[in-house]
N, C-alpha and C positions, 0 to 999 in steps of 0.2 A: 712739513712733509719731508720724508728722508728716504734714502735707498736709491737714488738715481746715481748709479756707479758708471764712471767714465773717465775720460781724459782731462786732466786739469789744463786749463787754458785761461789766460788773462781775459780773454774776450767773453767768457762765460761768468759774468758778474754774479757773485754770491756762491759760486762752486768752490769748495775749499777741500783739498785733499780727495777729490773725486766724488764727494757727496754734497747734497744741498742741506745745509744746516737749518735747523728749526727756525722759522720766521725770517728766513733769508729771502731777498728779492732777486729775481732772475731777470736779466736784460735780454728779453726775448729777441729784440732786433739783433743783438750781438750773436745769439744763438743761431739765428736764421742765416747769418753771414759766415757760419763755420764753413770751412772747406769740406769737400765731399768725404774726405777720410777722417773728419773731426766730429761729425754729427753724433749725437747721443741717440742711439736707436732703441727700439723697444725691447730688444734683447738686453740692453744695458740696464733696464729698470727691474731691479730684482726684489724690491719690497715697497709696499705702499703703507704709509702711516695711517693713523686714525683720522677719519673724516669727522670733523665736529660740527660742520655747518655747510651750507651752499645747496646748490640745486643741481641735479643731474639733467644733462641735456636729453631731449627726446632721442630715443634709439640707443641710449647708453647701455652697454651690455656689462653685467656684473656676474662673476662666478665665485663660489666658495666664500660668500660674504658672511662675516661674523658681525652681529649688532647686539646692543644691549639697550633695553629700555626699562631697566629696573631689575627685579629679581627673576630674571629669564630662566626658563626651564624648558626641556623638550617638551613639545606639545602645545605650547602657547601659541596664540593666534595674534596676528597684527592687521590692523585695519586703519583706513584713512579717517581722520577726525580733524575737522578744520584745517585741512591741507597739510596735516602732519600724521606721522605714524603714531598709533596708539596700541597699547598691548592689552590682550584679554588673556588672563591666566587660564591655563587648561582646566576644563571641567572634569567631573568625576565620571565613572563608568556608567552611572544611572541617569546621566543628564543628556540633554539634547540641546543643540544650538538653534536659536531663533532670534528674530529681530525684536528689539524692545518696543514697548507700547507707543514710544514717540518716533519710531521708525528712523533712529538716528545712530544706532550702534547695535552690534550683535550682543547677545547675553546667553548664559547657560540657564536652562530650567530643569528641574528635577521631574522626571516623567510622571511620578506618582502624584505631583502637585499641579502639573500643567493642565489646562482645560482644553476641551475640544480635540481630544486625542484618544486613540485606542489605548487603554491603560492595561489590558491584560487580554490574552487569548490562549486557548488550549484545545488540542485535538488528542482525545484519548479514547481508549477501548473500554467501554462500560460493561463488558462481559468478563473482565478479568478482576482479580482481587489478590494482590501480593502484599501481605502484612497490613491489610486493611485499606490499601490504596489501589486505584486502577492504574493500568499501564499508560503513560503518556507518550504519544508519538512525537509531538513538538509542542512548544509553548512559549509564551512570553509573559513574564512577571506571575508565573504560577509555580508554586512549590509542589503541591500535591492535589490529587483529586480523591477524596475520601469516599469509599464505598459504604453507603448508608442502608443498603438493602436493595431489593429489585427495584430498578428504575429510579433510584434515589442517590444523589451525589452531592457533595460539598466541594466547591472549587475554592482552594485556599491560595491567597495572593502572596507573592513574595515581598513586594513593597506594598504597604497599606495604602488604600485610597484616602484622599483628604477628608471625605466624608462618605455617608452611605447614600448619596443622591445620584449615583451612577445608574447607567441603563445597561441591560444585557440583552443579547440576541444569540440565537444559535440554531443549529439543525442536528438531526441525527439520522443515521441509516436505518431503514426498515429492515428488521432481522430476517423475517420470513413471512410467507403467506399463511393464513389460517383458515382452514376449512374451504379453500378454494376461493375465498373472498380476497379482494384487494385490501392490503393493510397499509395504513399510514401511521406515523408516530409524530407526536408533537412535543417540543421542549418548552417548559415553562418554570416559573419561580414556585418553588414549593410553599404552599399556604402555611403561614405560621412558622416557616423554617428560618434558617440563618440567613440574615442579610445585613452584614456589617462592613466596616471598612476593611476587614482582614479576610472575609470569606462570604460566598453566597451559595445557597442550596438550591438545587434544581431537580426537576422530576421529569421522566419520560413517560408518556401516555400514548397507547396505541388505540386506534379507532377503527373497528370493522363494521360490517353491515348489521351484525347482531349485538353490537355493544362496544365497550371500551375497557381498558385496564392499564395497569402499569407494567412497563417492560424494560429489559436491559437492551443496549445497542452496541454492536461492535465498533461503531465509529460515532463519537459525539464531539461537536465543534461549538464552542462557546466564546463569544467576544464581548468584552466590557468596555464601554465608553464613559467618559466623564468630560 
């Protein structure tokens, strides 16, 4: 411990030249018997050395603390492990934090390989076509939505799924009424269409009292789970 600056006094055992040398012993009883004008006050403590061991008392307050538990960088996380601090290196932009399978420590998982999560979603205008792609309002893990013709779209994923065993669901907005009959539209997987780790093809079909057909929709919402 170093940096306790103050008045040198023979009753302060271990204090030499106004500082406490490394590994020095301090006679606390002697310090307690200092005259009122000889006490070392908090204002006299100008520097605290490196703490290499010990236990902080309950309620101890620390500010501007610097610590190192290895190759520390900004963004690292620290957690309790067997009554000690452990370090978890920061993850990447495509990872999320979760508890490990043993429920003993946090860990990073890549969203595209984690299970029981929403892996992708998109809200797009199926009536638009700009360079072969529909206009996306918002999305997660979707690069583009390809316009494959009336009511046909391919949703292309940014990060590929771990396999093609994912599930999708979605809804679309009814574009208009036809012949005065109430019109509904359903979103489904295109029969024989693309269904891979990188993309899925969907179709929109309208249903009216007189029949059904394929249609575009100004608002299509698709969600992918795995």
